[in-house]
N, C-alpha and C positions, 0 to 999 in steps of 0.2 A: 854444698853450695859455697863457692868462694866469693868474698866481697870484691866488688869492682875496684879498680884503681884509677879509672879515668872517667871523665864525663862523656856520655854517649852523644851521638848526633841528635837524639831527641832532647837531651838536656841542653845541648848547645843551642838548638832551635828555640827552646823555651826561653832561655836567657836572651837570645838575640831578639826575639819577638817583643819581650817586655822592655828591653833597653833601647831598641831602635839602633840606628847607625848614623853617626855624624862624622864628617871628615874634618870639621873644625871644632874648636873648644866651645863648650857651653856650660852654664851653671845648672846643676841639678836642683831640685826643689830644696835640698838641704844646704844650698850655697857652696857646693864643692865644684871646683873646676874639673870638668869631665870631658872626655873625647872618645870617639869610636863607639864601641858598644858597651857603654857604662864604665869605662876605665877612668877612675879618679886619678888625676895627675898628681904624682908625688915627685916634686922637683929633685930630691936627692937620688931618685932612681931613674927618672924619665928624661933628664936633661940631654942625654945623648940621642934619644929618640928624635928630639927636635933640633939637634945639632947646635945647642946653646950651652953657654957656660952655666953651671949649676946656679950661681948667684943671680944670673939674669932670669932664669926660669923661676927662681924663688920670688924675685921682685914682681914678675908678671902675674904669677898666681896670687900672691898676697894682695896686689892692687885690685885684681878682679874680685876677690873675696871682700875686701874693704869697700869697694864701690858697689858690690852686689850686682855686677854686670860684667860682661866680657868687654874688656878694653880694646881699643884699636890695636895696641901692641899685641895683644893675644890673638886677634883676628889675623894679623900678619904672620906671626911666628908659630902659632899652635895649629898646625895642619897635618893631616895624614893622607896617604893614598889609600884606596880601597884594600890593597894588599897589606899595607901596614895595619889597618884596622883588623883584618882577619888574623894576622900574625899576633897582634897584641891580645886579642881575645883568646887565642890558642894558648899563649903564654900565661895569661891570667887564669885560665881553666886548669892548666897543669899545676899551677901553684895551689889553687883551691883543692884540687884532687889530692895533692900531697898533704894538705892540712886535714882533709877529711880522713884519709887513711891513718894519719898519725894520731888523731884525736878520737878515733873510734876503734882502736885495736880491740879485737875480741868480740866485736859486735857484727853480727851477720846482717849486712845490708844488701838488698836487691839493687839492681841497676836503677830501677825507678826511684827507690828511696835515696840512693846516692845522688842522682840527678836533681831531685827535689831539694836536697840539702845543698847541693852546689849552687843552685839558683838563689836560694835564701841567703847563703853565706856571701855569694857574690854581691848581693844587694845590701846586706846589713853590715858586712865586714866581719872578719875573723875575731876581732877584739870584742865585738858585741855578742857573737855566737858562743864563744868559748865558755863564758860563765852562765849561759842561758838555761832556763828551766827546760826548754825543749831538749837540749843536749843532755842535761841531767836525767830526764825521764828516759831518753833513748838509752843511755848508758846503764840505767837500772832495769831495762827490758820492758818498759811501759810504752809500747809502740803506739797504742791508741791515744794515750796521754800526750805523747810527743807530737802526734799528728794534730791534735787539738791546739797545740801551742802555735802552729803556723798562724792561726787567726789573730794572735796577739800582736804580730809584727806588722801592723798596718798604719803606724804613726810615723811621722817625720817632723823634725823641727823646721818650721818655716817662719822666718823672720822672728826667731826667738820663741815661738809658740809651738807646742806639740799639736799636730793636726792629723786627723785621719784622712788619708789620701785615697781617692777612688782607684787610682792606678795600682796602689799597693793592695787594696782589697781584692781586686781582680787577680793580681799576680799571686797572692797568698792562696787564693782559692784554687788556682791552677797547680801550684806547688803541692798543696795538701792533697788534691785529687791524685796527683802523680805519686806522692809518697804512700798514700793509702792503697794504691793499685798493687803494690808489692809484687 
């Protein structure tokens, strides 16, 4: 069995379901300026998407974060078409797939496991996943232990406090079920 190298339609559907889709910018519960299907706006990468100067996008994003709300300027400038939303998700998923294949070399993953990891990593970020116990267990061949680790990723920092979020509990249960389906 060869390890997959791309997120399947089932994986994409799981991520889309839990992220939703918005054509305008919004703040996620962790106070990150987000758009489309869970794409966190990174001004140094995304300024061309909005046809803005990098410094302008930096200012808009920083002001939204500081104010803990989407500003009028963000409402005006941070918009996408439905096609742009789909294209952005496809690009994000290609990048996540590259990350998974590069950080799990020699590990036999099924498509279901790959998709579950993609959904988790899409949500928590590569920097949080790379040193995680889940990844360490997976690399050590402890599939059952790795599956159990999904349940630990249900907290987000909201207004400076770690909180267990119902949406994350539901999402992690779906990801774990997919991962365990193997």
